[in-house]
Rosetta silent file (secondary structure, phi, psi, omega in degrees, C-alpha in Angstrom):
SEQUENCE: MKRLFVFSILIFALVTVFTLPVTAEPAFELRIREAWVIPDENADSLPLNIVINNPMELDTTYTLVGAEATIGEVLLPDASVMLTPGLNVWDAAGGQLALTHIEQLHVGDAFALNLMLADESGTAYDFTVGVLIVEEAPQPAPFELILPWVRPLAEVPMDGDMSDMEATEEAQMGDMSDMEATEEAQMGDMGDMDMGGLTAAYMLLVNVDESDHTLVSVSSPIVGDAQLHQTIVENDVARMVPQEDGLLIPANGFVLLAPGGYHIMLINVTQPLVEGDALPLTLTFENGLSWEVALPVYDATFASLDLQFELEAPE
SCORE:     score description
SCORE:     0.000 S_00000001
   1 L     0.000  -42.482 -179.559   19.962  -48.161    7.318 S_00000001
   2 H   -63.669  -41.860  179.253   18.007  -45.999    9.718 S_00000001
   3 H   -63.064  -40.001  178.704   21.010  -43.712   10.244 S_00000001
   4 H   -62.006  -40.442  179.446   21.436  -43.376    6.477 S_00000001
   5 H   -63.680  -46.486  179.670   17.777  -42.411    6.124 S_00000001
   6 H   -62.266  -41.810  179.707   18.034  -39.768    8.870 S_00000001
   7 H   -62.393  -39.842  179.275   21.265  -38.424    7.343 S_00000001
   8 H   -64.032  -41.529  178.090   19.567  -38.158    3.934 S_00000001
   9 H   -63.027  -41.207  179.952   16.663  -36.207    5.422 S_00000001
  10 H   -62.932  -45.494  178.670   19.087  -33.859    7.155 S_00000001
  11 H   -60.867  -42.944  179.281   21.010  -33.215    3.931 S_00000001
  12 H   -60.487  -42.693 -179.557   17.727  -32.576    2.067 S_00000001
  13 H   -63.666  -42.544 -179.459   16.615  -30.076    4.728 S_00000001
  14 H   -66.164  -43.413  179.017   19.928  -28.206    4.604 S_00000001
  15 H   -62.263  -40.682  179.595   19.913  -28.043    0.809 S_00000001
  16 H   -61.858  -45.889 -178.719   16.315  -26.815    0.865 S_00000001
  17 H   -60.970  -46.138 -173.820   17.085  -24.059    3.362 S_00000001
  18 H   -81.161   -7.384  176.311   20.132  -22.781    1.517 S_00000001
  19 H  -106.207    2.066  175.468   18.458  -22.849   -1.897 S_00000001
  20 L   -65.464  142.779  179.225   15.373  -20.901   -0.877 S_00000001
  21 L   -65.757  145.236  178.156   15.132  -17.561   -2.719 S_00000001
  22 L   -78.074  127.065 -179.438   16.202  -14.525   -0.733 S_00000001
  23 L   -96.389  128.724  179.090   13.222  -12.318    0.036 S_00000001
  24 L   -70.409  148.821  178.344   13.763   -8.578    0.022 S_00000001
  25 E   -83.804  150.444  172.868   12.718   -6.660    3.095 S_00000001
  26 E   -70.815  143.570 -177.485   10.052   -3.938    2.938 S_00000001
  27 L   -90.273   82.866 -176.479   11.554   -0.455    3.060 S_00000001
  28 L   -65.692  -29.168 -173.258    9.775    0.901    6.136 S_00000001
  29 L   -74.019  -26.565 -174.475   12.002    3.966    6.415 S_00000001
  30 L   -81.809  142.601 -176.525   11.168    5.391    2.980 S_00000001
  31 E  -122.425  129.148  178.116    8.168    7.658    2.563 S_00000001
  32 E   -90.516  129.162  178.894    6.263    8.230   -0.644 S_00000001
  33 E  -105.752  -43.849  179.497    5.064   11.779   -1.182 S_00000001
  34 E  -151.407  148.666  173.677    3.965   11.790   -4.821 S_00000001
  35 E  -156.694  122.578 -178.339    3.996    9.441   -7.812 S_00000001
  36 E  -156.795  163.127  174.102    2.368   10.097  -11.158 S_00000001
  37 E  -140.310  144.729 -179.771    2.628    9.745  -14.927 S_00000001
  38 L  -110.166  119.569 -178.173    1.057   11.871  -17.679 S_00000001
  39 L   -64.756  149.393  174.925   -0.138    9.952  -20.783 S_00000001
  40 L  -152.512  106.710 -175.407    1.047   10.994  -24.257 S_00000001
  41 L   -62.199  -23.789 -175.365   -0.158    8.935  -27.205 S_00000001
  42 L   -92.778   -2.160 -176.611    2.644   10.250  -29.403 S_00000001
  43 L   -97.605  141.596  175.908    5.508    9.372  -27.050 S_00000001
  44 L   -76.920  -27.397  178.002    7.475    6.124  -27.157 S_00000001
  45 E  -143.172  155.804 -177.683    8.213    6.400  -23.453 S_00000001
  46 E  -123.991  130.602  177.786    6.788    8.368  -20.546 S_00000001
  47 E   -69.542  138.628  173.353    8.775    9.800  -17.629 S_00000001
  48 L   -90.924  130.817 -179.878    7.794    8.591  -14.177 S_00000001
  49 E  -107.569  115.787 -174.702    7.492   11.365  -11.629 S_00000001
  50 E  -137.919  133.763  175.462    8.212   10.208   -8.081 S_00000001
  51 E  -120.024  118.667 -176.535    8.973   12.115   -4.876 S_00000001
  52 E  -124.799  132.979  175.747   10.430   10.021   -2.053 S_00000001
  53 E   -99.030  116.997  174.234   11.532   11.187    1.376 S_00000001
  54 E  -105.862   99.517 -169.228   14.538    9.303    2.736 S_00000001
  55 L   -49.534  131.774 -177.388   14.744   10.698    6.296 S_00000001
  56 H   -59.346  -37.979 -172.952   17.967   12.605    6.936 S_00000001
  57 H   -66.547  -19.015  179.897   18.366   11.259   10.466 S_00000001
  58 H   -81.974  -22.368  175.090   18.775    7.677    9.193 S_00000001
  59 L    51.578   47.434  179.631   21.793    8.650    7.065 S_00000001
  60 L  -122.659  134.535  176.189   21.258    5.747    4.649 S_00000001
  61 L  -109.420  134.578  179.477   21.774    5.796    0.908 S_00000001
  62 E  -113.311  148.330  174.322   19.974    3.310   -1.335 S_00000001
  63 E  -111.430  132.079  176.549   20.802    2.270   -4.879 S_00000001
  64 E   -78.528  118.058 -177.394   18.037    1.463   -7.355 S_00000001
  65 E  -107.373   -9.906  178.881   18.880   -1.938   -8.836 S_00000001
  66 E  -178.789  164.268  177.855   15.637   -2.628  -10.692 S_00000001
  67 E  -156.533  145.983  179.725   12.013   -1.646  -11.201 S_00000001
  68 E  -148.027  148.723  176.785    8.949   -3.358  -12.605 S_00000001
  69 E  -147.973  141.252 -178.344    5.333   -2.593  -13.414 S_00000001
  70 L   -71.638  -17.303 -174.618    2.668   -4.778  -15.001 S_00000001
  71 L   -82.803  -13.549 -179.380    1.500   -1.883  -17.170 S_00000001
  72 E   175.451 -177.006  178.610    4.737   -1.661  -19.160 S_00000001
  73 E   -89.690  136.327  179.042    8.514   -1.912  -19.111 S_00000001
  74 E   -96.259  123.297  178.840   10.424    0.369  -16.738 S_00000001
  75 E   -95.690  129.792  175.460   13.539    1.946  -18.232 S_00000001
  76 L  -102.798  145.917  177.540   16.425    2.806  -15.919 S_00000001
  77 L   -69.379  165.088  179.432   19.081    5.345  -16.906 S_00000001
  78 L   -65.042  -40.234  179.797   22.648    4.267  -17.632 S_00000001
  79 L   -77.081  153.878  179.321   23.966    6.031  -14.544 S_00000001
  80 L   -64.311  139.056  176.069   23.194    4.686  -11.086 S_00000001
  81 L  -100.971  122.190 -176.236   20.052    6.054   -9.473 S_00000001
  82 E  -113.287  145.598  169.082   20.571    6.826   -5.802 S_00000001
  83 E  -106.294   97.258 -178.274   18.168    7.577   -2.963 S_00000001
  84 L   -88.898  161.495  177.727   20.220    9.891   -0.803 S_00000001
  85 L   -56.901  133.939 -177.825   19.152   11.198    2.614 S_00000001
  86 E   113.378 -165.307 -177.651   16.543   13.915    2.207 S_00000001
  87 E   -85.619  122.750 -179.721   13.868   14.575   -0.401 S_00000001
  88 E  -108.187  122.404 -178.840   14.507   12.765   -3.702 S_00000001
  89 E  -112.691  112.192  174.431   12.682   14.073   -6.779 S_00000001
  90 E  -104.883  116.429 -176.560   12.667   11.824   -9.836 S_00000001
  91 L  -146.442 -175.093 -178.068   10.987   13.632  -12.723 S_00000001
  92 L   -61.435  -37.043 -179.177   11.148   14.363  -16.444 S_00000001
  93 L   -64.907  -37.345 -179.359   13.839   16.984  -15.927 S_00000001
  94 L   -81.326  -17.087  179.374   16.049   14.503  -14.107 S_00000001
  95 L    59.715   38.497 -172.953   15.435   11.730  -16.631 S_00000001
  96 L   -79.206  -61.361 -176.682   15.469    9.093  -13.912 S_00000001
  97 L  -128.548  151.035  178.214   12.828    6.493  -14.799 S_00000001
  98 E  -146.937  156.949  176.035   10.524    6.023  -17.764 S_00000001
  99 E  -105.170  137.232  173.408    7.792    3.660  -18.969 S_00000001
 100 E  -137.656  171.062 -175.353    7.866    2.059  -22.419 S_00000001
 101 L    49.564   51.986 -169.630    5.867   -0.655  -24.225 S_00000001
 102 L   -88.556  139.950  169.035    2.927    0.754  -22.345 S_00000001
 103 L   -71.175  172.973  179.298   -0.591   -0.581  -22.282 S_00000001
 104 L   -60.343  127.416  178.654   -3.436    1.877  -22.775 S_00000001
 105 L  -102.520  136.074  179.346   -3.372    4.495  -20.026 S_00000001
 106 L  -120.810  124.744  178.310   -6.581    6.077  -18.779 S_00000001
 107 L   -58.098  132.829 -177.563   -6.566    9.287  -16.782 S_00000001
 108 L   103.024  -18.016  176.531   -7.972    8.608  -13.325 S_00000001
 109 L   -86.160 -177.333  178.320   -6.575    5.072  -13.119 S_00000001
 110 E  -155.000  163.595  177.383   -3.448    3.957  -11.244 S_00000001
 111 E  -147.259  163.056 -178.807   -0.913    1.123  -11.248 S_00000001
 112 E   -93.995  142.360  176.873    1.673   -0.370   -8.912 S_00000001
 113 E  -126.842  123.331  179.041    5.412    0.175   -9.350 S_00000001
 114 E  -103.616  120.142  177.460    7.903   -1.996   -7.472 S_00000001
 115 E  -100.767  126.713  178.940   11.321   -0.450   -6.855 S_00000001
 116 E  -101.092  118.907 -171.536   14.122   -2.858   -5.961 S_00000001
 117 E  -121.067  162.078  172.940   16.718   -1.179   -3.772 S_00000001
 118 E  -142.468  138.973  176.807   19.940   -2.038   -1.958 S_00000001
 119 L   -89.891 -173.972 -175.602   21.651   -0.191    0.885 S_00000001
 120 L   -62.652  -26.674 -179.442   25.390    0.216    1.447 S_00000001
 121 L   -84.893   -6.504 -178.589   25.644   -3.225    3.074 S_00000001
 122 L    93.499   -0.604  177.632   23.977   -4.933    0.117 S_00000001
 123 L   -64.190  132.156 -177.545   20.708   -5.655    1.924 S_00000001
 124 E   -89.663  141.939  179.515   17.846   -5.859   -0.595 S_00000001
 125 E  -134.549  145.815  170.232   14.609   -3.926   -0.143 S_00000001
 126 E  -106.727  132.870  178.851   11.298   -3.777   -1.983 S_00000001
 127 E  -130.174  101.824 -175.230    9.561   -0.415   -2.137 S_00000001
 128 E  -101.102  126.591 -177.785    6.131   -0.668   -3.777 S_00000001
 129 E  -126.816  157.846  172.614    4.276    2.520   -4.654 S_00000001
 130 E   -98.080  136.627 -177.027    1.065    3.401   -6.419 S_00000001
 131 E  -114.423  124.544  177.702    1.340    5.661   -9.463 S_00000001
 132 E   -80.430  144.305  172.306   -1.497    7.968  -10.496 S_00000001
 133 E  -104.027  112.230 -169.291   -2.339    8.483  -14.177 S_00000001
 134 L  -133.651  164.673  176.136   -3.158   12.178  -14.467 S_00000001
 135 L   -83.970  -29.124  178.651   -3.485   15.027  -16.968 S_00000001
 136 L  -148.246  162.555 -176.983   -1.277   17.324  -14.915 S_00000001
 137 L   -58.090  133.018  179.370    0.934   17.119  -11.847 S_00000001
 138 L   -68.520  157.207  178.063   -1.143   16.742   -8.657 S_00000001
 139 L   -72.175  132.177  178.535   -1.078   19.425   -6.002 S_00000001
 140 L   -68.141  155.192  179.164    1.433   18.692   -3.236 S_00000001
 141 L  -141.073  157.857 -175.355    0.165   18.183    0.305 S_00000001
 142 L   -82.225   49.863 -177.584    1.923   18.000    3.699 S_00000001
 143 E  -137.882  156.763  175.955    1.601   14.226    3.989 S_00000001
 144 E  -139.944  156.439 -179.416    3.638   11.107    3.261 S_00000001
 145 E  -118.659  138.029  170.710    2.834    7.396    3.098 S_00000001
 146 E  -120.612  130.977  179.719    4.721    4.430    4.486 S_00000001
 147 E    47.066   58.715  173.049    3.684    0.913    3.422 S_00000001
 148 E   -80.035  139.754  177.962    0.409    1.817    1.699 S_00000001
 149 E  -161.695  157.494  175.530   -1.556   -1.191    0.426 S_00000001
 150 E  -124.688  133.222  178.969   -4.974   -2.521   -0.488 S_00000001
 151 L   -67.487  131.878 -178.883   -5.986   -6.116    0.118 S_00000001
 152 L   -57.844  150.312  178.607   -6.584   -7.898   -3.234 S_00000001
 153 E  -131.530  103.261 -171.777  -10.152   -8.552   -4.314 S_00000001
 154 L   -72.890  -36.897 -175.758  -10.367  -11.441   -6.778 S_00000001
 155 L  -135.255  151.089  176.016  -14.072  -11.254   -7.546 S_00000001
 156 L  -114.415  114.828  179.289  -16.829   -8.689   -7.345 S_00000001
 157 L   -60.736  144.545  178.506  -20.259  -10.109   -6.398 S_00000001
 158 L   -99.593  146.711  175.421  -23.097   -9.147   -8.703 S_00000001
 159 L    54.156   35.851  174.866  -26.476   -7.848   -7.571 S_00000001
 160 L    74.597   15.252 -179.380  -25.414   -7.699   -3.941 S_00000001
 161 L   -72.705  110.129 -178.306  -24.571  -11.415   -3.750 S_00000001
 162 L  -103.739   13.952 -172.836  -22.455  -11.720   -0.609 S_00000001
 163 L   -62.580  -28.765 -179.309  -22.464  -15.517   -0.457 S_00000001
 164 L   -99.943    9.666 -176.880  -18.732  -15.719   -1.194 S_00000001
 165 L  -131.796   69.071  176.593  -17.796  -12.760    0.975 S_00000001
 166 L   -76.799  104.155 -168.676  -18.418  -13.552    4.611 S_00000001
 167 L   -78.298   62.435  173.487  -16.894  -10.420    6.012 S_00000001
 168 L   -82.214  165.866  177.762  -15.356  -11.926    9.085 S_00000001
 169 H   -62.460  -32.081  178.810  -12.193  -10.519   10.590 S_00000001
 170 H   -64.834  -43.430 -179.060  -10.414  -13.627    9.288 S_00000001
 171 H   -69.022  -35.731 -176.137  -11.538  -12.943    5.718 S_00000001
 172 H   -81.400  -29.637 -169.585  -10.730   -9.266    5.901 S_00000001
 173 H  -132.879   22.729  177.989   -7.423   -9.375    7.718 S_00000001
 174 L    88.205 -163.276 -174.220   -5.845  -12.777    7.321 S_00000001
 175 L   -81.857   91.281  175.278   -5.630  -15.509    9.910 S_00000001
 176 L  -129.731   60.228 -164.715   -6.809  -13.884   13.130 S_00000001
 177 L   -64.913  -17.172 -179.040   -9.130  -16.733   14.043 S_00000001
 178 L   -80.159   -3.363  175.817   -9.653  -15.765   17.668 S_00000001
 179 L   -99.271   95.316 -174.448  -11.639  -12.749   16.540 S_00000001
 180 L   -89.512   73.082 -175.569  -15.043  -14.298   15.912 S_00000001
 181 L   -89.534  138.227  176.905  -16.645  -11.269   14.257 S_00000001
 182 L   -86.683  166.518  178.048  -20.021  -11.563   12.565 S_00000001
 183 H   -61.087  -41.074 -179.275  -20.905   -9.875    9.296 S_00000001
 184 H   -63.722  -44.203 -179.766  -23.187   -7.479   11.141 S_00000001
 185 H   -67.389  -34.550 -177.080  -20.493   -6.553   13.661 S_00000001
 186 H   -70.906  -35.685 -170.614  -17.881   -6.202   10.928 S_00000001
 187 H  -116.431    6.020  176.151  -19.798   -3.871    8.675 S_00000001
 188 L    70.482 -170.601 -179.199  -22.127   -2.068   11.015 S_00000001
 189 L   -85.874   94.257 -177.100  -25.744   -1.366   10.243 S_00000001
 190 L  -111.050    8.144  174.547  -25.687   -1.096    6.454 S_00000001
 191 L    59.977 -140.043 -175.806  -29.187   -2.342    5.841 S_00000001
 192 L  -107.472   25.494 -178.062  -29.943   -3.928    2.478 S_00000001
 193 L   -64.286  151.938  176.890  -27.598   -1.808    0.380 S_00000001
 194 L   -70.078  113.559 -172.742  -25.876   -3.394   -2.619 S_00000001
 195 L   -80.452  -31.611 -175.926  -22.494   -4.305   -1.158 S_00000001
 196 L    58.308 -147.954  177.958  -20.609   -5.214   -4.334 S_00000001
 197 E   -79.216  148.566 -176.079  -16.961   -6.001   -3.687 S_00000001
 198 E  -132.715  126.611  175.698  -15.573   -5.491   -0.193 S_00000001
 199 E  -154.685 -166.878 -175.581  -11.963   -4.989    0.874 S_00000001
 200 E  -145.737  156.052  179.793   -9.801   -2.649    2.961 S_00000001
 201 E  -121.306  145.943 -176.192   -6.922   -0.183    2.634 S_00000001
 202 E  -138.154  159.181  178.919   -4.027    0.372    5.032 S_00000001
 203 E  -179.132  164.671  163.990   -1.064    2.724    5.429 S_00000001
 204 E  -103.760  111.341 -176.665    1.064    4.703    7.805 S_00000001
 205 E   -96.685  116.313 -174.770   -0.100    8.265    7.162 S_00000001
 206 E  -105.203  133.449  176.468    2.533   10.822    8.149 S_00000001
 207 E  -102.254  112.962 -179.415    1.793   14.506    8.740 S_00000001
 208 L   -98.580   12.738  179.570    4.854   16.652    7.951 S_00000001
 209 L   -89.135  163.117  176.482    3.014   19.889    8.715 S_00000001
 210 L   -84.590   -1.160 -179.632    3.377   22.040   11.827 S_00000001
 211 L  -119.804  152.134  173.440   -0.407   21.816   12.355 S_00000001
 212 L   -66.530  150.747  172.714   -2.724   18.943   13.226 S_00000001
 213 E  -137.113  144.498  178.358   -4.906   17.549   10.448 S_00000001
 214 E  -117.647  121.398  175.448   -7.976   15.330   10.679 S_00000001
 215 E   -77.020  119.424 -173.998   -8.816   12.894    7.902 S_00000001
 216 E  -110.469  -22.467  179.597  -12.602   13.063    7.552 S_00000001
 217 E  -158.587  158.665  179.142  -13.425   11.181    4.350 S_00000001
 218 E  -136.525  142.703  177.777  -12.042    8.970    1.598 S_00000001
 219 E  -144.939  160.573  177.854  -13.331    8.386   -1.921 S_00000001
 220 E  -152.780  146.206 -179.120  -12.388    6.525   -5.089 S_00000001
 221 L   -66.748  -17.190 -179.917  -13.904    6.407   -8.577 S_00000001
 222 L  -113.104   18.075  179.521  -14.277    2.600   -8.361 S_00000001
 223 E  -126.070  125.659 -179.799  -15.566    2.409   -4.785 S_00000001
 224 E   -66.296  -39.759 -177.958  -19.190    3.025   -3.902 S_00000001
 225 E  -152.303  132.248  176.384  -18.460    3.924   -0.288 S_00000001
 226 E  -121.810  125.651 -175.080  -15.256    4.258    1.717 S_00000001
 227 E  -125.226  141.136  175.148  -15.518    4.429    5.502 S_00000001
 228 E   -84.167  123.052 -176.872  -12.999    5.071    8.248 S_00000001
 229 E  -129.643  160.452  167.870  -13.221    2.255   10.808 S_00000001
 230 E  -129.751  131.444  175.130  -11.436    0.961   13.865 S_00000001
 231 E   -85.781  125.272  178.979  -11.463   -2.706   14.824 S_00000001
 232 E  -120.229  131.724 -179.572  -12.035   -3.146   18.560 S_00000001
 233 E  -106.799  122.276  177.159  -11.740   -6.514   20.287 S_00000001
 234 E  -132.024  124.406 -179.291  -13.846   -7.146   23.389 S_00000001
 235 L    54.924   42.751  178.036  -14.135  -10.582   24.995 S_00000001
 236 L    65.805   16.356  177.134  -12.364  -12.144   21.986 S_00000001
 237 E  -119.155  128.608 -178.820  -14.969  -10.700   19.629 S_00000001
 238 E   -96.372  140.319  173.429  -13.985   -8.097   17.041 S_00000001
 239 E  -140.683  151.836 -178.627  -16.296   -5.371   15.852 S_00000001
 240 E   -99.183  129.655 -178.505  -15.779   -2.429   13.548 S_00000001
 241 E  -112.703  117.201  176.901  -16.520    1.049   14.874 S_00000001
 242 E   -61.044  139.244  178.872  -17.035    3.876   12.355 S_00000001
 243 L   -96.293   80.690 -172.947  -14.816    6.886   13.055 S_00000001
 244 L   -66.816  -24.925  177.939  -17.458    9.539   12.610 S_00000001
 245 L   -92.215    4.392  179.097  -15.166   12.319   13.838 S_00000001
 246 L    85.014 -174.805  179.452  -12.373   11.270   11.485 S_00000001
 247 E  -116.073  123.619  179.027   -8.775   10.348   12.250 S_00000001
 248 E   -82.147  127.868  171.658   -6.471   12.899   13.849 S_00000001
 249 E  -113.234  107.498 -174.999   -2.928   13.052   12.490 S_00000001
 250 L   -66.393  158.302  177.805   -0.943   15.241   14.909 S_00000001
 251 L   -55.466  130.526 -178.794    1.558   17.817   13.723 S_00000001
 252 L    54.398   29.969  179.758    4.797   16.083   12.721 S_00000001
 253 L  -127.066 -160.304 -176.120    3.174   12.812   13.766 S_00000001
 254 E  -155.140  166.658  168.888    1.368    9.895   12.169 S_00000001
 255 E  -133.281  135.680 -178.643   -1.566    7.515   12.364 S_00000001
 256 E   -98.102  125.826  171.357   -1.239    3.815   11.571 S_00000001
 257 E  -108.582  113.151 -172.790   -3.935    2.059    9.559 S_00000001
 258 L  -149.497  159.165  176.946   -3.271   -1.675    9.846 S_00000001
 259 L   -53.889  132.622 -179.490   -5.123   -5.003   10.190 S_00000001
 260 L    89.705    1.855 -178.822   -6.712   -5.205   13.612 S_00000001
 261 L  -141.227 -136.860  174.894   -6.829   -1.416   14.103 S_00000001
 262 E   -66.691  147.123  175.466   -7.749    1.642   12.084 S_00000001
 263 E  -164.947  167.061  174.842   -8.464    0.984    8.399 S_00000001
 264 E  -104.303  111.540  177.531  -10.402    2.239    5.398 S_00000001
 265 E   -82.189  124.915 -177.874  -13.267   -0.124    4.603 S_00000001
 266 E  -104.978  112.521 -171.618  -13.938   -0.133    0.844 S_00000001
 267 E  -113.248  138.679 -179.958  -17.552   -1.046    0.138 S_00000001
 268 E    60.787   51.556  173.456  -19.170   -1.778   -3.227 S_00000001
 269 E   -71.370  132.454 -168.945  -15.923   -1.949   -5.175 S_00000001
 270 L   -91.201   -6.364  179.601  -16.936   -2.123   -8.834 S_00000001
 271 L  -149.324  155.197  178.103  -14.031   -4.151  -10.250 S_00000001
 272 L   -61.080  152.887  177.000  -11.556   -6.825   -9.116 S_00000001
 273 E  -124.707  115.132 -177.206   -8.264   -5.653   -7.613 S_00000001
 274 L  -119.629  160.750 -179.566   -5.263   -7.872   -8.313 S_00000001
 275 L   -57.890  132.869 -173.491   -1.582   -7.588   -7.512 S_00000001
 276 L   106.719  -22.207  172.913   -0.003   -5.082   -9.900 S_00000001
 277 E   -80.151  170.349  168.054   -3.039   -2.806   -9.747 S_00000001
 278 E  -143.655  148.705 -176.822   -3.267    0.306   -7.632 S_00000001
 279 E  -104.168  118.653  174.665   -6.348    2.004   -6.228 S_00000001
 280 E   -72.742  133.031  179.669   -6.700    5.776   -6.693 S_00000001
 281 E  -132.278  147.318  170.166   -7.941    7.453   -3.525 S_00000001
 282 E  -113.083  117.244  176.625   -8.805   10.993   -2.527 S_00000001
 283 E   -96.025  124.114 -178.175   -8.122   11.754    1.130 S_00000001
 284 E  -114.457  135.034 -175.557  -10.094   14.758    2.368 S_00000001
 285 E  -111.348  166.989 -170.084   -9.259   16.633    5.549 S_00000001
 286 L   -62.063  -24.786 -179.622  -11.282   18.836    7.892 S_00000001
 287 L   -89.133    8.428  179.087   -9.905   22.074    6.424 S_00000001
 288 L    91.728   -7.571  178.714  -11.036   21.136    2.912 S_00000001
 289 L   -67.085  134.852  176.533   -7.579   19.997    1.787 S_00000001
 290 E  -120.666  143.346  179.896   -7.648   16.986   -0.543 S_00000001
 291 E  -128.703  120.227  178.890   -4.750   14.693   -1.363 S_00000001
 292 E   -88.045  124.082 -179.576   -4.795   12.423   -4.409 S_00000001
 293 E  -136.314  169.784  172.927   -2.878    9.175   -3.826 S_00000001
 294 E  -133.167  132.021 -179.516   -2.661    5.653   -5.219 S_00000001
 295 E  -108.592  123.370  178.709   -2.341    2.541   -3.055 S_00000001
 296 E   -65.552  149.016 -179.332   -0.745   -0.576   -4.569 S_00000001
 297 E   -98.677  115.334  171.926   -2.761   -3.774   -4.415 S_00000001
 298 L  -172.188  168.246 -178.513   -1.054   -6.713   -2.695 S_00000001
 299 L   -94.350  104.654 -179.730   -1.233   -8.609    0.581 S_00000001
 300 L  -112.072   33.056 -176.681    1.140   -6.908    3.025 S_00000001
 301 H   -55.431  -51.402 -175.406   -0.448   -8.294    6.192 S_00000001
 302 H   -69.622  -38.594  176.324    2.772   -9.593    7.716 S_00000001
 303 H   -62.965  -37.720  178.880    4.804   -6.540    6.685 S_00000001
 304 H   -65.381  -40.194  177.485    2.116   -4.340    8.236 S_00000001
 305 H   -67.276  -37.010  175.942    2.288   -6.282   11.492 S_00000001
 306 H   -62.997  -41.579  178.262    6.099   -5.990   11.444 S_00000001
 307 H   -62.314  -43.966  178.300    5.775   -2.237   10.983 S_00000001
 308 H   -60.588  -39.952  178.390    3.355   -2.035   13.896 S_00000001
 309 H   -63.388  -42.343  179.340    5.803   -4.012   16.039 S_00000001
 310 H   -63.848  -38.850 -179.390    8.639   -1.637   15.145 S_00000001
 311 H   -68.061  -33.449 -176.374    6.532    1.403   16.019 S_00000001
 312 H   -89.242  -12.093 -178.363    5.553   -0.062   19.388 S_00000001
 313 L   -67.868  138.699  178.099    9.028   -1.361   20.300 S_00000001
 314 L   -64.586  144.901  179.859   10.786    0.639   23.043 S_00000001
 315 L   -75.341    0.000    0.000   13.649    2.807   21.832 S_00000001
């Protein structure tokens, strides 16, 4: 009887393992350069404009097998859409992707678009981008994003009520319980200001220019204050250090913003941020250059840590 029971448990475990849904991998190699849509009340569908860099040196071609957005239905063309090595421009002229059955679009807002891809071997990838809603095409800039994301914010405290938002490192960055950071250490000396909602933004910011650039400030229409911070751990205690001189992105290099390191602290967020949303951000650099981007809202903590591991792994 005991053997039968053990055998039954084993069979159940095997069936469970082999019936679990297959999870697509994040597409770390792909870089988003631009993504936007222009509203038109008289149109039944709107073309999605997306510029993606698929690095030539990787020599990998991806096939678009699906796409989804909470703001409407994504239409794919009849012909296969490929991401070939190099710069891929999907725009109105190319007729690649379009939105239909669209909710009300407001210029200045943004939304998340999930692209489902497959490489030549059949491996599935998810590539989630933020799409800006604009009146005209944004100005290009010499930067690209890999794995941009904003941690979801379910509720926004009213009148500065922080009782449900103990801004510990655990609350801000997932389960990192050995970092016993206090609210004061986490958010610096912010006095009695109305904090509103509090969350953080992350990304791998790539500089494709031949010159260095320093990111000096970040802003958003729904964020009261956005600050560049670095989390530093000393004696098992984490504290956030404002980056008053900005973040240097070297020529043809990058800077990683990830949990436990550099990040953009978003203070006094005026509305909840849920998966499917995207946060519009303006990144401003020391030479006055500004770059309008949108970061999708979802929890990519583990993917971000995987990316950090890949970057630090010896070649």
